[in-house]
Steps between C-alpha positions, in 0.01 A plus 500: 500500500627847409585719803413873516673770703299592808721777652540847352777748580471883468838627375643853491821544298704825503822571318682662209400351165843478327532670158133601512334834408359516856844602629513817289553799730280722285197309635451715810145390585357163590355279216225248588416190299124475534453180298651275235375227274718241322399501135723215384847358580667815365271796573301652781261789549570733794312782673711748691449825695765765452539861617467767230864611564625151395274389222715624210818343630325176597361455146840577350677251726244224423539558119877473536483185718255274318507367148122534487328781689152617402306758693128416510388809684598786728242661725534775754343456846505730791726806464842337491480143359448305184396139442690340216399174333758330279610172347868393514716199435600282802869444594629156567471550875187699577330536839151532349565196286619290799197607712277378217706189416505375861130554567549815709283802567623857455433740788685813396835653398666837530825640354654787702845649552667228284338220700230256400247346738282209394222340708343169395368172626646159402440134586758424768671230291574759223655774715863373487528468128329835434719684755811336361410624153426855619838505678664467158368837391481688829779618735477608867190283508291487811215247541212479746290188513170457692239231509211606278158426639237631257151575614209295359523549121279772356351408165649776285577433137816624323329809369364601842847446661660728240238773550532479876876510489507810272235677707687432827842595367369817350346612827128456429439382856719765658346792691489735317482288181819517288310415182142489374309237297561686172877474542487133595279438197744675270788285626304177460341600171154456642201722556458665843163332545660158433780568746246611759292180446810277544620685812164478667487129424853451634416693819190287553702182467762626743236611757315165478831317558581723798150439656543127452830511681331671793207259515245768388419369157136448595456877487642521145314436185749330266 
C-alpha cells in the first residue's frame, strides 16, 4: 500500500540569492511576491507588488535576467505601489518550482535590502532535499522550521484563493482600506460586481468554518 505524508512543516528561509537581481542596491523598497503559478516545466506566471520608486529598475533587471520575460499587466494601487503581472522562464534551481514540485504550499515572499525571505509549507519528508537545493543558490541562509497545523480545510477553489490573496495583500481588509473593489477588479481582469460576489462568498465560507470550530454552527445557515 502506498504511504502518504501526514506531517507538514512551515518553513521560513532568509538569505542572499547569489547572482540574482534581488541583490541590486538600486532596489531600495521591499518587493512582495503575491502569487505564482507554474505554467509548464520552463515558465511561470508571477504577481508582485512593487513601490513606484522601484518599478522601472525592477522591470529593467527582470528583462536583463531572464531569456523570456513578458509583462501581462501593470496596475497602480494606493498612492505608492504597483501590481505587476508577468511571465518568465524558470532557472534550473527555482524556489517556486521546488515548492510546486514537492507538493508544497506558498505562504509569501518579500525581497528587501538585498535579502530574500520565503515562507512555505512542505511535507516533512521533502524538507531536507528542498533546503539542500535552496542552499546551492542562497548564501548566509537562515532557516526556521515549525510544525504546521492547519485549521479545518475551508472549501475555497483556486480562483477564490487567488482573489482572497490579492485582496488581502493589497490591503482591502485594512482599516482604512488600502484598495477598493475597482482596483482589485482591474488587477484580476474581472468586473467589480464579480469580485464583490466572490469576496462575499469567500467570507461566508470562512465565517461558517469559524462558527463550526466554536461549536455554534447551529446558528449558521450554510
